[in-house]
C-alpha positions as CSV (number, residue, x, y, z in Angstrom):
1,M,0.0,0.0,0.0
2,P,1.0,3.6,-0.2
3,R,4.0,5.0,1.4
4,Y,4.2,8.3,3.4
5,G,6.7,11.1,3.2
6,R,8.9,11.9,5.9
7,L,6.8,14.9,7.1
8,S,4.2,12.4,8.6
9,L,6.4,9.5,9.7
10,I,6.4,10.3,13.2
11,L,2.6,10.4,13.3
12,I,2.2,7.3,11.5
13,L,4.7,5.3,13.4
14,V,3.1,6.3,16.6
15,Y,-0.5,5.7,15.3
16,S,0.5,2.3,14.2
17,S,1.5,1.1,17.5
18,L,-1.3,3.1,19.2
19,V,0.5,5.6,20.9
20,F,-1.1,9.2,20.6
21,F,0.2,12.6,20.7
22,S,-1.4,15.1,23.0
23,Y,-2.3,18.2,21.2
24,A,-3.8,20.4,24.1
25,E,-1.9,23.4,23.3
26,V,-3.9,23.8,19.9
27,V,-7.3,22.3,20.8
28,G,-8.1,21.5,24.2
29,K,-11.8,20.6,23.7
30,I,-12.4,17.4,25.9
31,L,-14.3,14.8,23.8
32,V,-14.3,11.6,26.4
33,I,-13.2,11.2,30.2
34,V,-12.1,7.8,30.8
35,N,-11.5,7.5,34.4
36,D,-8.7,9.7,35.3
37,E,-7.7,10.1,31.7
38,I,-9.1,12.6,29.0
39,I,-9.3,12.3,25.2
40,T,-9.3,15.7,23.5
41,Q,-10.4,16.9,20.1
42,G,-6.7,17.9,19.2
43,E,-5.6,14.1,20.1
44,V,-8.3,12.7,17.6
45,D,-7.6,15.3,14.8
46,R,-3.8,14.8,15.1
47,I,-3.8,11.1,14.5
48,L,-6.3,11.8,11.6
49,I,-3.8,14.2,9.9
50,P,-1.7,11.1,8.0
51,I,-5.1,9.2,7.4
52,Y,-6.6,12.2,5.7
53,R,-3.5,12.7,3.4
54,Q,-3.9,9.1,2.3
55,Y,-7.5,9.1,1.8
56,K,-7.7,12.5,0.0
57,E,-5.4,10.7,-2.6
58,L,-7.5,7.8,-2.8
59,Y,-11.4,8.9,-2.6
60,T,-13.3,11.9,-3.2
61,D,-16.6,13.7,-2.2
62,Q,-19.0,11.6,-0.5
63,E,-16.9,8.5,-0.2
64,L,-14.1,10.6,1.2
65,A,-16.3,11.9,3.8
66,R,-17.6,8.4,4.8
67,K,-14.2,7.2,5.1
68,L,-12.9,10.0,7.4
69,D,-16.1,9.5,9.6
70,E,-15.2,5.8,10.0
71,A,-11.6,6.4,10.8
72,R,-12.7,9.0,13.2
73,R,-14.8,6.6,14.8
74,N,-12.2,3.9,15.0
75,V,-9.6,6.3,16.2
76,L,-12.0,7.4,19.2
77,Q,-12.6,3.7,20.0
78,K,-9.1,2.7,20.2
79,L,-8.2,5.6,22.2
80,I,-10.8,4.7,24.7
81,Q,-9.4,1.2,24.8
82,D,-5.8,2.8,25.2
83,K,-7.1,4.6,28.2
84,L,-8.7,1.9,29.9
85,L,-5.5,-0.1,29.6
86,L,-3.5,2.8,30.8
87,T,-5.7,3.1,33.8
88,E,-5.5,-0.7,34.6
89,A,-1.5,-0.5,34.4
90,K,-1.3,2.3,36.6
91,R,-3.6,0.5,39.3
92,R,-1.2,-2.4,39.0
93,K,1.7,0.0,39.5
94,I,3.4,-1.3,36.3
95,E,6.7,0.8,35.2
96,A,8.3,1.3,32.0
97,E,12.2,0.6,31.7
98,D,13.9,3.7,30.3
99,K,15.9,1.4,27.8
100,A,12.6,0.2,26.5
101,V,11.5,3.6,25.9
102,E,14.8,4.6,24.3
103,R,14.5,1.7,21.9
104,R,11.2,2.9,20.5
105,I,12.6,6.5,20.2
106,E,15.3,5.0,18.3
107,E,13.5,3.0,16.0
108,V,11.6,6.5,14.8
109,R,15.1,8.3,14.6
110,R,16.5,5.7,12.3
111,R,13.7,6.4,9.8
112,F,15.5,9.8,9.2
113,P,18.7,10.3,7.5
114,N,20.1,12.2,10.6
115,E,19.3,13.8,13.8
116,E,18.6,17.2,12.3
117,E,15.9,15.8,9.8
118,F,14.3,14.1,13.0
119,K,14.2,17.2,14.9
120,K,12.9,19.1,11.9
121,A,10.0,16.7,11.5
122,L,9.2,17.1,15.3
123,E,8.9,20.6,14.8
124,R,6.9,20.4,11.6
125,E,4.5,18.2,13.4
126,N,4.3,20.4,16.6
127,V,5.6,17.5,18.7
128,V,7.7,18.1,21.6
129,L,10.5,15.4,22.2
130,S,9.3,14.9,26.0
131,E,5.9,14.4,24.9
132,L,6.9,11.9,22.5
133,E,8.7,10.0,25.2
134,K,5.8,10.3,27.6
135,R,3.6,8.4,25.1
136,F,6.1,5.9,24.3
137,K,6.4,5.1,27.7
138,E,2.6,4.9,28.2
139,R,2.8,2.3,25.3
140,V,5.6,0.4,27.0
141,I,3.4,0.2,30.1
142,I,0.4,-0.9,28.3
143,D,2.0,-3.6,26.3
144,K,3.7,-5.0,29.8
145,L,0.1,-5.4,31.0
146,I,-1.1,-7.2,27.8
147,D,1.9,-9.4,28.0
148,M,1.1,-10.3,31.6
149,E,-2.6,-10.7,31.0
150,I,-3.0,-12.2,27.7
151,R,-0.2,-12.7,25.4
152,R,1.6,-15.3,27.6
153,R,-1.5,-17.5,27.8
154,V,-1.9,-17.5,24.1
155,S,-0.7,-20.6,22.2
156,I,-0.9,-21.9,18.5
157,S,-0.8,-25.7,17.7
158,P,0.4,-26.9,14.3
159,S,-3.1,-28.6,13.7
160,E,-4.6,-25.3,14.1
161,I,-2.3,-23.9,11.5
162,M,-3.1,-26.7,9.2
163,G,-6.6,-26.4,9.7
164,Y,-6.9,-22.9,9.0
165,Y,-4.8,-23.1,5.7
166,E,-7.2,-26.0,4.5
167,S,-10.5,-24.1,5.3
168,H,-9.0,-20.7,3.9
169,K,-7.0,-21.3,0.8
170,D,-8.8,-18.5,-1.0
171,E,-7.1,-16.0,1.6
172,F,-3.7,-17.3,0.4
173,E,-4.3,-16.5,-3.2
174,E,-1.9,-13.3,-3.9
175,A,-4.0,-11.0,-6.3
176,E,-2.1,-9.4,-9.3
177,K,-0.5,-6.4,-7.9
178,I,1.8,-3.6,-9.2
179,R,4.5,-1.3,-7.9
180,L,3.6,2.1,-8.9
181,R,4.9,5.5,-9.0
182,S,3.0,8.6,-9.5
183,I,3.6,12.6,-10.2
184,L,0.7,14.8,-9.3
185,I,0.4,18.3,-10.6
186,K,-2.2,20.0,-8.7
187,I,-4.8,22.6,-9.6
188,S,-5.0,25.6,-7.7
189,E,-5.3,29.4,-7.7
190,E,-1.8,30.0,-8.1
191,R,-1.6,27.4,-10.9
192,P,-4.9,27.3,-13.0
193,P,-6.0,24.2,-15.3
194,R,-4.2,25.5,-18.3
195,E,-0.7,25.9,-16.5
196,A,-0.9,22.6,-14.5
197,L,-1.6,20.8,-17.7
198,E,1.4,22.6,-19.5
199,L,3.5,21.6,-16.7
200,A,2.5,18.1,-16.8
201,K,3.0,17.8,-20.4
202,R,6.7,19.1,-20.0
203,I,7.3,16.4,-17.3
204,L,5.7,13.7,-19.5
205,A,7.9,14.9,-22.6
206,R,11.1,14.9,-20.4
207,L,10.0,11.2,-19.1
208,E,9.4,10.1,-22.7
209,E,13.3,11.6,-23.4
210,G,14.5,9.3,-20.7
211,A,14.6,11.4,-17.6
212,N,14.5,9.8,-14.2
213,F,10.6,9.4,-12.9
214,G,11.7,9.5,-9.2
215,L,13.8,12.7,-9.7
216,L,11.1,14.6,-11.3
217,A,8.5,13.2,-8.9
218,E,10.7,14.8,-6.0
219,K,11.1,17.9,-7.7
220,Y,7.4,18.6,-9.2
221,S,5.0,16.3,-7.4
222,D,2.5,17.8,-5.4
223,G,1.2,14.4,-4.2
224,P,2.0,13.0,-0.9
225,Y,4.5,10.5,-2.4
226,A,6.6,13.2,-3.4
227,E,9.3,12.7,-0.9
228,S,9.7,9.2,-1.7
229,A,10.4,9.7,-5.3
230,G,6.6,9.1,-6.0
231,D,6.7,5.5,-4.9
232,M,3.3,4.3,-4.0
233,G,4.4,0.9,-3.1
234,W,2.5,-2.1,-4.2
235,V,-1.0,-1.4,-5.3
236,K,-4.0,-4.2,-5.9
237,P,-6.9,-3.6,-8.1
238,G,-9.7,-1.7,-6.5
239,E,-7.4,0.2,-4.0
240,L,-7.4,3.6,-5.8
241,M,-10.4,5.3,-7.6
242,A,-12.0,3.6,-10.6
243,R,-10.3,5.9,-13.3
244,I,-7.0,5.6,-12.0
245,N,-7.3,1.8,-11.4
246,D,-8.7,1.1,-14.9
247,L,-5.7,3.0,-16.4
248,I,-2.7,1.6,-14.2
249,F,-3.7,-1.9,-14.8
250,T,-3.5,-1.6,-18.5
251,L,0.1,-0.7,-18.3
252,E,3.0,-3.0,-18.9
253,E,6.1,-3.3,-16.4
254,N,8.2,-0.3,-17.0
255,Q,5.6,1.7,-18.9
256,M,4.2,5.2,-18.2
257,S,0.7,6.4,-18.5
258,N,-0.3,9.3,-20.5
259,I,-1.8,12.3,-18.4
260,L,-4.9,11.5,-16.4
261,K,-7.1,14.5,-15.1
262,T,-9.2,14.0,-11.9
263,N,-10.4,16.5,-9.4
264,L,-7.1,16.6,-7.7
265,G,-5.1,17.7,-11.0
266,F,-3.1,15.9,-13.5
267,H,-1.5,12.5,-12.9
268,I,1.1,10.7,-14.6
269,F,1.9,7.0,-13.5
270,K,4.7,4.4,-14.1
271,V,4.4,0.7,-13.2
272,E,7.8,-0.2,-11.9
273,E,6.9,-4.0,-11.5
274,K,4.1,-6.3,-11.8
275,M,3.4,-9.5,-9.9
276,P,0.8,-12.0,-11.4
277,L,-1.9,-13.8,-9.2
278,R,-0.6,-16.7,-7.5
279,S,-1.5,-19.0,-4.6
280,K,0.8,-19.6,-1.6
281,K,2.0,-22.9,-0.6
282,F,1.5,-24.1,2.7
283,H,5.2,-23.8,3.8
284,E,4.9,-20.1,2.7
285,A,1.8,-19.4,4.5
286,T,2.9,-21.0,7.9
287,D,4.2,-17.9,9.7
288,E,1.5,-15.9,8.3
289,I,-1.1,-18.2,9.5
290,E,0.4,-18.5,12.9
291,Q,0.6,-14.4,13.2
292,I,-3.2,-14.4,12.0
293,L,-4.4,-17.0,14.7
294,F,-2.3,-15.2,17.5
295,S,-3.6,-12.1,16.6
296,N,-7.1,-13.4,16.3
297,K,-6.9,-14.8,19.8
298,I,-5.4,-11.9,21.3
299,E,-7.9,-9.7,19.9
300,E,-10.6,-11.8,21.2
301,H,-9.1,-12.0,24.7
302,L,-8.3,-8.6,24.8
303,G,-11.9,-7.3,23.6
304,Q,-13.4,-9.4,26.5
305,W,-11.2,-8.0,28.9
306,I,-11.7,-4.5,27.9
307,E,-15.4,-5.1,28.1
308,N,-14.8,-6.0,31.6
309,L,-12.8,-3.1,32.4
310,K,-15.6,-0.8,30.9
311,K,-18.1,-2.1,33.5
312,D,-15.9,-0.7,36.5
313,A,-14.8,2.3,34.7
314,Y,-16.2,5.9,34.4
315,I,-16.4,6.9,30.8
316,A,-18.3,10.0,29.9
317,F,-18.8,11.8,26.4
318,R,-18.7,15.4,26.4
């Protein structure tokens, strides 16, 4: 699926592990009170930034609004769960080791070429390092709680893995997918349609002359993948809007598209690599199945436990 530029790396990395930034200095409105913890409008909005950037590229109009509304509900639900777990961890006096927190900070740092770029990204996202450390500390505490209560009690047998493979073989059919790059020239007040189209035509002409697609994407693209040289990663049928989908899957490997106009502006695509439909053999799917079963069991037990925590919790929507 699509990759993100470094501008939002910190937000995405933290969101993907269910750690959330506080943004109270910008938006302090309290949405939910969970025991002694609060969820602010700023927290929810902050998490939605990278999601919005991705969805804006994939959807438009009512579908975009529906997807964002669904994402907001999911974010709020996960925040409530996180606060419940944090309360329980504090009640049990679980603490986070400094080294564990430092490791998570270092994982984020390694995504940037140097310390200066890391600090610039923090500044761009209005994130204070001490706040980042605080949230990672909370995540370490919550993870220790889940390990104690659930993960250590979950096991998967070989027969379960084989049974899952035999009854879900269709899940291990890898759909056709393509490795895609894109350049987007947006239409704006500063760049009306005619100027945007002319720029897109000049870029396409340079590409046809042999210019490097990634370098031109970094220089000219207004899309969210510009900083990764236009690299959208692997894309499967149906993941992008219909007009884009219909175009890109007619292209051959290393072939570029003509200019495509959408509500966003003018697009140029290049298929880097194509992978046809194939079925995974059992030995190829074993690790994946084990992870699926493990995750399913954890989610089931965690869901039941959180429902029990809710019974004794104070949760108030404002």
